[in-house]
C-alpha positions in Angstrom: 0.0 0.0 0.0 1.4 3.4 -1.1 1.7 6.0 1.7 -0.2 9.3 0.9 2.1 12.3 0.5 1.2 15.1 2.9 1.6 18.8 1.9 1.8 21.7 4.3 -0.8 24.5 3.8 -0.5 27.7 5.8 -2.9 30.6 6.3 -3.0 33.9 8.1 -5.0 34.1 11.3 -5.8 37.3 13.1 -5.5 37.7 16.9 -9.2 37.0 17.5 -9.0 33.7 15.7 -5.8 32.7 17.5 -7.4 33.6 20.8 -10.5 31.5 19.9 -8.3 28.5 19.1 -6.3 28.6 22.4 -6.8 25.5 24.4 -7.6 23.3 21.3 -5.2 20.3 21.9 -4.6 19.5 18.2 -5.2 22.6 16.2 -4.0 21.0 12.9 -6.6 18.2 13.2 -9.3 20.7 14.2 -8.5 22.9 11.2 -8.4 19.8 8.9 -11.8 18.7 10.2 -13.3 22.2 9.8 -12.1 22.5 6.2 -13.4 19.0 5.3 -16.8 19.8 6.9 -17.0 23.1 5.0 -16.2 21.4 1.7 -18.9 18.7 2.3 -21.5 21.4 3.1 -20.6 23.9 0.3 -23.3 24.9 -2.1 -22.7 22.8 -5.3 -23.8 25.7 -7.5 -21.8 28.6 -6.2 -19.1 26.4 -4.5 -19.2 28.5 -1.4 -18.7 31.9 -3.0 -22.2 33.0 -1.9 -23.3 34.4 -5.2 -23.8 33.1 -8.8 -22.0 34.2 -11.9 -24.2 35.7 -14.7 -24.0 32.3 -16.5 -25.0 30.4 -13.4 -27.9 32.8 -12.9 -29.1 32.1 -16.4 -29.0 28.3 -15.7 -30.8 28.9 -12.4 -33.5 31.0 -14.0 -34.2 28.2 -16.5 -34.2 25.6 -13.7 -36.5 27.7 -11.5 -39.3 27.7 -14.1 -40.2 24.2 -12.9 -38.8 24.3 -9.4 -39.5 26.3 -6.3 -38.1 26.8 -2.8 -40.4 25.5 -0.1 -40.1 25.4 3.7 -40.2 21.9 5.1 -43.2 21.6 7.5 -41.1 19.4 9.9 -37.6 20.8 10.0 -38.4 24.2 8.6 -35.4 24.2 6.2 -35.8 25.4 2.6 -35.5 22.8 -0.1 -36.2 22.6 -3.8 -39.4 21.1 -5.1 -39.9 20.1 -8.7 -43.4 21.0 -10.0 -43.3 17.8 -12.1 -42.6 15.5 -9.2 -45.8 14.3 -7.6 -44.0 12.6 -4.7 -43.2 14.6 -1.6 -40.1 14.8 0.5 -39.9 12.6 3.6 -40.5 15.6 5.8 -43.6 16.9 4.0 -47.0 15.7 5.1 
């Protein structure tokens, strides 16, 4: 089995962030886990940028013709619903 090669990545942290991280026993592991969590929960469309490019917005507008955002009656999170899909999400009643 081939050993994975590690690479060192550095970033700047202001005093407030450094203070907040004091007392964390393994900061490298904490940061690694936080980055992986953020990547797993990043919007697949904007990829975490927080806004869409003009081209992405064009695609979204075409998609939104047959889809809408609805609040789940159980967990109250927004989710996409296709107007052509007669089945309901597991949280909808």
